[in-house]
N, C-alpha and C positions, 0 to 999 in steps of 0.2 A: 238764918233761914236754913231749914233742913232740906235734903233732896226731895222729901215727900211733898213739900210745899212749893217746890221750884217748878215754874210753868215752862214746859218744853215748847219749842217752836216746831210745829208739824205741818205736813202737807205743802212744803215749798214746791215739791215736784207735783204738778197738776196740769194735765193736758185735756182739752176739750175735744169734741168730735172733729172739728175743723183742723185742729193742730195735729191730731193723730193721723188724719187722712193725708196731710202734707208729707208725712214720712212714716209709713206703716212698718218700716223695718228698724225703728228705734228698738233698743234692747233693754231688758230688765235682768236683774241678778239678785238671788238670795243665797246665803251660805249658812254653814252651821258651826264654824270654828274648828272643823276637823279636816278641811280641804274639800269636803263634799259641797256640791252646789246644785242649784236649778237656775236655768237661764233660757231665754228665748226672745222673740220679738213681741212687741205689743199686740201685733195682729195674729200671733201664733204660727206664722210661716217659719218653717225651719230654713235658715239660711247658712248655718255653720254646722260642721261636724261636732262642734262643742255644745250645741244646743241640746237641752234635755231637761226633763222635770226631776230626774233622780239620777244624778251623776255622783257616784260614791267613791271616796278615797279608801281603798282597801288597806293601804299602809300609810295612815295619816302622816303628813298631809298629801301624800302622792299616791301613785298606783290607782288612778281614777278610772272608773268603769261606768259606761252608760247603761243603765238598767231600764229607765222609762224615758222614751223620747218626747211624748206629748200626751195630752188628753183632749178629746174632741167631744163637744157637747151638742146635743140637739134638744131644743125646747119645743114642746107642744102646748099651746095655750089658745084657748078660745077658737079652736078649729083650725089654727094655723101652725105650721112648723117653721122653726128658725134654726139654721145651722150657725153655730158661733165660731167655728174654726175656719182657718184659711190655709190653703196649700198651694205650692208651686210644683208643677209636674214637668217632667222632661219633655222637651219638644213643644211646649205650649207657653205662650206669653200671658195667657189668661189664667187668673187664679180660680181655683175651685176647691171648696166653696169660698165665698167672700164674706166670711163671718165678721171680719173687721168692720163691716158697714153697720153692724148692730152695736158697736162700742160707742157708748155715749160719752164716757170719760175714763181717764186712767189717772191714778195718783199713788203716791207713796204715803201710806197711813203709818206714821212713825216708822218709816223704812220698810213697810210691808206692801208689796205690789198689790194693787186693788183695781179691779175692772168693774165698771158699771155698764151693763148691757141693757138696751131698750128694745123690747119685742112688742110692738104696738104700744099699749099703755103699761105693759109689765116692765118693771125695773128689777134687774137681777144683779146682785153683787157677787164677785168671785175674788178670793184672796189666795195667795201662795206664801207659805213660810215653813221654816224648819224649827224644831226644838234645838236650843243651843247645846252644842257638843253631843248631840245625838243624831244618828242617821235615821231620823224620823221626819217625814215631810207631810204637810197638811194642805189639803185643797178644800176650801169651804165655799158654800153657796148660801145666799141669803136673799129673800124677797124684801125689797125696800118699800113697796107700796104699803100705805097705811091699811088699805083694805082691798082684798081681792075676793070675788064671789065665785071664781072657777078654780079648779085644780090646775096645777102646772106640772106637767110630766117632764122630768129631766132624764135624759139618757146620756151617760158619760162613757166613752170608749177609751180604754187604756191601751196605749201603744208601747210595746216593749222592745228591747234589744238586749244584747249582752256582748259588749265589745269595749276594748280600750278606747278611751275618749279621743285619742289622736287618730284612730283608724276609721274606716268605713266598713259596712257589713251588708251583704245582700242575702246571706243565709242566716236566719235567726234561729239558733238552737236553744230554745227555752221552753220549759214544760210548766204548765199551770195545774195546780191541784187544789180543789175546794175542801175546806175542813173547818168545821165549827165557826162558821161566819167569816173565815179568813180565806183569801186566795194566796197560796204559797207558790212562788216561782222558783223553779229548780233548773240546774244545768243538765247536760247530757249524762253526768255521773250521778244524778239524783242528789246533788249537794244543794242545799237551800241558798238561794241568792238574796231574796227579800220577800216580804209579805205585804198584802194589801188588805185593809179593813175598811168597812164603811157602815154607816147607819142607813144607807139606801135599802129599800125594801127588797129588791131583787138583784142578785149577782149571778151573771151568766158567763160560764167559761166560753172562750172563743179561740179560734185558730186560723185567722184570716190574714194572709200576707198582702200588704199594700206595696206595690212596686213603684220605683222611679220617682221618689221625691227629689226635686232639683234644689241643690244648695247654692244659691247665687253668690254668696260671699266666698265660698270655696272656688267656684268657677272664676271669679274675679281675681283670686290669689294664685291661679294657675295650678290648682290641685284637682284631684278627682272630685266629682260633685254630684254623683247620683247614688242614692241609697234606698234600701227597703226597710220597712218597719212592720211589726206584727201586732194586730189587734188581738190581745189575749184575754181581755175581760170586758164585759159590758155591764155597767151599773145602771139601774133605773129606780126612780122614786117619784112619788107625787108630793109636791109641796102645796100648801093651802094656807088659808087664814089661820088654821090651828097649828100647822107645822110649817114654819117659814125658813127653817135652816136645815142644811144637810152637809155632810162632809165625807171625804175619802182620805185615808191615811196610808202612806207608804213607809215601810220601816225594815231595817235589817236587824233591829234590836230584838232581844228575847221578850221584852215587855216594853210597853210605851204608854204614855198618857193619852187616853182617848177623848180628852176634853180640849178641843182646839181653842176655846175661849180662854181657858186657863193659860195656855201657852202664849196667846196673844197678850194677855195681861202681863206676863213675865217679860215679854219683849219690850213692852212700853215702859215697865219699871226699870229695866236695864238701861234703856236709852235715856230715861230721866236722870238716873244716877250718873251716867257718863257725861251728860250735858252739864250737870251741876259741878262735877269734878273739873271740867274744862273751863267753865265760865266763872265759877266762884263769885256769883252775884254780879259779875260784870255783864254789860250788854253783849249779846251774841246775835247777829242777824240770822234770819232763817236759812240763808244759803250756807253759812258756815256751820249751823247746826246740822244740816243735811250732810255736809262733808264729814262732820264728826261721826254721824251715824255710819257713813260708808267706811270709815276707818276701821271699824270693828271687823269687817269682812276679810281683812287681810291677816289678822292675827289668828294663828292656828296652833293646835297641839302638834308636836312632833314626837312620834313613837321612837323612844330610845330603849336600849336593852334594859337598863337599870333605872329608868326614870319615866314613869307613865304620864307625867304632867309637865314636861318641858314644853316651851313655847318657841315658835318661829314666826316668820312673816312670809306669806306668799307674795311674790313680786307682782303678779297681775293675773287677771282673769280674761280669757279662759285658760290659756295654755301654759303659763309660767309656773315654775315650782318655787321653792324657797331658796333664793340665791343669796350668797354672802354679801355681795356688794349692795344689792337692793335692800336687803334686810337692815344693814347698818346705816344706810342713808335714810331709810324710812323710820327707824326706831325713835329718833328724837321727836319726830312729829306725831307718829302713831301712838307712842307709849309715854314719853316724858311730858310733852306738851298737854297731853290729855289726862295726866295724873295716874296712868296705869304703871306705876313704878315696879310693882312686883312682877309684872309681865316683862318689862324691860330687863330686869335683873335675871329672870329665868332665861331669856334669850341670850344674854351676854354670857351667862354661865354655861349654857348649852354649847355655844360655839367654842368656848375655851376648851371643851373636851375634844374638839376636832383639830386643835392646833397641831400643825405638823411642819417642821422646818421653819418655824416662826411665821406660819401663814394659816389663815382660816380658809375654809373651802369657798370656792367660787360658786359651785352649785352642787346640789344633791340630785342623784339620778331618780327618775320616775320609778325605777324598778329595783332600787336598793343596792346598786353597785357602789364601788368605792367612790367617795366624793372627789370632785375635780378641783384642783388648786390653781388653775390658770388665770391668775389675777395679781396685779401688783398693788391695786388700790383698795381692795376689799378689807384687807387687814388694817390699813391706815384709817379707813372709815370706821372700823371696829373700835380703834382707840378714840376716835372722835365721838362715837356713840357712848362709850364709857364716860368720857368727859361730860357729855350732856346729862347722863344719869347722875353722875356725882354732883353736878351743879344743882340739880333739883333736890337731891336727897341728902347730901353730905354723909353718905353711908360709909363710915370709916371701916367697919367690919368687912364690907365688900371690897374696899380699896386694898386692905391687907391681903385678902384672898387673891385679888386679880393682879396685884403688883408684880409677882414673879412671872405671870403670863406676859404682861407688858414688857418687862425686862427682856424676856426671851425674844419677843418680836423685834425690839430695837436692836438687840445683839445680832439677830439673824440678818436683818436688813443691812446692818453696818458691815458685817463680815462677808455677807453674800449668801443667797439662797437660790432655789431653783429658778429657771427661766432667765438666768443672767441678771437677776435682781441684786444690786449691790450698791454700796455707798462709794462714791468717788472721794477719796480722802483729800484730794486737792481743794475741792470746793464744798464738801459736805453734802452734796446733792445725790439723790438716788437715780441710778441708771437702771434701765430695765428693757428687756426685749431681745428677741432673736428673729431672724427671718421666718415668716410663716406663723408667727404667734400674734394673738390679740390679747393684751393684758390689761388695758384700761377699759373704762365703761364704753368707749367707742370700739366695740368688739365684734362687729359684723364680719362673718366669714361664710362663704358659699363656694362650693366646688373647689375647695382648697385655695381660694383667693381671699386674702385678708385686705379689706378695703381701707382701713385706717390703722396701720401697724403701730405708728407712733413710737418707734424704737428710739431710745435716748433718754432724755430727762423731761418728761411731760410736766407742765407747770402745775396742774392741780395735784399731782402725786407729790411734788416737793413742797407745795403749800401744806398738804396734809402731814408730810414728814416733819416739817417745821413745827406745826401745831402739836404733833405727838411729842416732840422733844420739850416744848414749852410746858406741856401737861406733865411730863415726867419730872421736870424741875419742881413743879408745885407739889406733886405727890411725894417726891423724895423729902421735901421739907416737912410735909405733914407727918410722914412716917419716920422722920429723923434718920434718913439714909443719905449717904454722900451723893451729890448730884453734879460734881464738877464735869464729868464726861458729857452729860446732857447740856449743861450750860455752855461749855466750850464749843460743842458741835453746833448748837443753835446760833451762837455768835458767828461762826464760820458761814453758816447759811445766810444770815443777815447781810454779811459783807458781799456774798457772791450772788444773791438773788437778782442783783442789778443786771446780770448776764441775760435775763429774760427780756429786758427792756429794749425795744426797737425805737431808737431816737428819731428815725425818719418817719415811721408810721404812727408813732405816739401811742402804741399799745404793746402788749407783750407777745413774744414768740410763743407759739403753742408747745413746741418741743425744741430743746436745744441739744447740741452735741450729738445729733443723730448721724448715721453714716452718710447722709446727704447734706449735712450741715444743719443750720437752724431753720425751723419751719415757721414762716411768718403768716401762715393761714390764720385768718381771723375766725376763731372759734370761741365758744362760751366758757372754756375751761379756766380762763383767767378770772372770770366772774366768780367761779367757785372759790378761788384764792381770796377774793375781796369779801366773800360772805363768811369766812371763818373768823374765829375770835382773834387770832394773831396773824397779821399780814406784814411782811417785811418791805412792802412797797411804800413810797412816800405819798403825801397827800396829792401832789400834782399828778402823779402817775395814776393813782386811784380814780381821780376825777376824770382824767382823760379816757381811761378804760370804760368807765360808766357811760360817758357820753357817746363814745364811738360804738360800743356794743349796743347801746340803746337805739342808735340810728340804724345800725346795719344788721343786728341780730334779733331785736325784740319784735315779736308779733303779738297778735291778740291773745293767744293762748299758750305762749311759750317763747323759748329762744331758739333761733335757727342754730343748727349744729355747724354751719359754715356760712360765711357771708355770701350774699347774692352776687357780688362782683367777682367771686372766685371762678376760675375756669372749670373747676370740678363741681360747681354747685348744681344740685338737682332739686327742683322746686316741688315736685310731686312724688309721693310715695305710692307708686302704682306699678302694675306689671306682675310678672312671675316672680318666684322666690328669689332668683339671682338678681333680677333687676331691682326688686324692692330692697334687698340687702345692700346693693350698691349705692342706694340713696339714703339708707338708714341714718348715717352720720355725715351726709354730704349736703346738708341743707334742710333736711327734715327738722321740724320744730318740736321741741320736747317740753312737755307740760311741767315736769319737776323743776326745770330751770327757771320757771317764772317766779316761784317762791324764792329760789336762790337769788335771782336778780333783785327782787324786792328787798330782801335782807341786805344784800350788798349795797344797794342804793341808799338804804337807811343808814348803814354803817358809815358811808362816805359823806352823805349830804345832811344827815340828821333831819330830813324832811319826811316826817312820818305819814302825812296825808297823801303826798304824791307816791311814796313808796307803797303804801297799802293799795293805792289805785291800780297798780300793775296786776294784782291778782284778782281784782274785782270782776273783770269780764268772765271769769270762770263761772260766776253765778248763772249767766245765760247758758253756758255750755252744759250745765247739769241737766237741762231738758233736751239736749240735742242728740246724744249718741247712746251711751249706756246710762240710762236715766238715773240721776242721783250720784253718778260717779264722774271721775275725771279720766279722760282717755290718755293713753300712753303718749301718743305722738299726733302731729298734725302736719299737713302740707306746709312747706315753707312759703309757698305762694298763696295769695288771697284766692278764695275766701277761707283758707285755712281749714280744709276738710279734715275731720277727725279720722285717724288711722290706727292700726295696731290694736293693742288690747283695749277693750271698752272700759276697763277699770284697772288703774295702775297704782300700786302702793305708794311709790315715792312722789307721784303727782299729788295725791291726796295729802301725804305726810308733809311735804314742803309747803303746801298751801296753809295747812293748820299751823305749822311752825312759824311761818311768816306772820300770820294773824296774831299768834300768841306773843311774838316778840314786838311787833310794831303797833298793834291796836291800842295798848295802854297809853301811847304817846299822841293819839289823835283825839283832840278835844271835842270834836263834833259828833262823836258816836252817841247819839241820844235817842233816835227813833228807830222803830222796828223795820221800816222800809228804807233805811239808810243806804245810800249809794255814794261811794267816793266819786267826786266830780272830776278828778284828774285821770279820767280813763284815756286809753290809747285812742 
């Protein structure tokens, strides 16, 4: 069966009027593969500084700038006016206008956000989408009624800004200029920012500043929350029985395709091919298909000096960049499990260029400064990502290329590198950290306070180190290179990994040999060890860990970062920046660990049906926060409110990876509405 004949599962995300009204602040997101995006609430209320219709990565995938904040429509039909937008203003709890009341339904049409508005008997459809790897954004309108006997006047007001997407702005310095059917938008230096094109009949320049939009999500997070936006252009057109469609296009490109329907077709074709690659004729339920579609949004081009087509992975939307750790954890699920092998290879080769003192970067700056290397685990996750790529592709040519890089990493970690990262030759384990540093994925820091320093020998770091050595043994055999060093060191780790076991508590220490001694806090890092291909713990220990972590850490949508019975547990991720960071890894539940737990459970018990059931509740979550996406974190306490990023790469990636690994072993995957019965 070819991709062209493969039936995609679409429209899993679908909300009716009643569901929308229950939470008008649900969010949507579309991207273009360059780091640029558009995002907002279903109701069009701006609640975040990161919301906007045209947020452009000037140095892909970073350097993002807000150019267009929103578009507001007014419909005149049969003598009545209907305002489709909604706004929250400073000092008022009342919304004005309340355009969300006209939304009849919202759904993702093959991942394209689609609204249906009802204005008396008129049904109007609106869609938002980007052209892939182009900074060109489409807004389309379509009358859905089979027959209308009156004209429909649409007035669309374009609200602009020109600011860093992390900032807020009350002075909008942007100039508009009409020329040959286009509106060009320029900065104060008369440099072109972007252009707008439309098949609307009338385009009117405007210069009206709207004051005091209140951003409630920013207020809740303890940040500045009032902003202004400028109405710079007003588009008007009449739709009728003869002309049922119209569109507006925003672009920074010198030229662009002015046929939105062609771009929509391309989006659907791309999704169809990706679903075929992932499924390979095997059953894939609609919710997994939707997560597969969302996976594409994290894969981006990274502009490098001598490579215009290298790839990377954005950690999450809205505010994260491409982080080394997040990229390497996400790569197996986003690229290997989905059959995107060339992208995986590009990412791995790209990061090899940044290797320094045996380490890959932790993060790249939004503004192009020197990469930061403050991580002990990202480089070890890099080796694990390479192992996943090689498992899927058996790419010997790549292995020959990357082997010297891997050798440099192992040598650097063994001899010692920055941040006191070094191998303890007595037990073969990696020691890392110094006071005031955060080197593992539990890396929250605010006001110079590190909340989870984890100085010493963290368990997941040494599980990854052990797997790295086991992989080097295999690669050395394949390439006919001596491997005694890797073999002897891995054996030493096998003998000494028992140091992690707490015989009284029947689970593993989170960190051993720290300045304060061994840390017996129950955290999910030992589950990471169980999820990896090689684990030096015995069967009894693995089963005990699975059971205890299942009872004390497992929630509906993730694993708690700390057990509830800990004195340091914080069950809600709320408050100002400092308070939230203090709870980030002290009980907050993380979505990416749900897939990790499912894989670990399957590795230990071989019960595929139960294992797959752990990720199944995420199907419900796809309709709850960032529609179609998996949120970064959740409260550790019920009802497990979604927090943090509305779309997180490793949450999506580990869900896909878990499905890919476990689902072939579940016999009952037969019907399209399949739900694993072994839910939490």
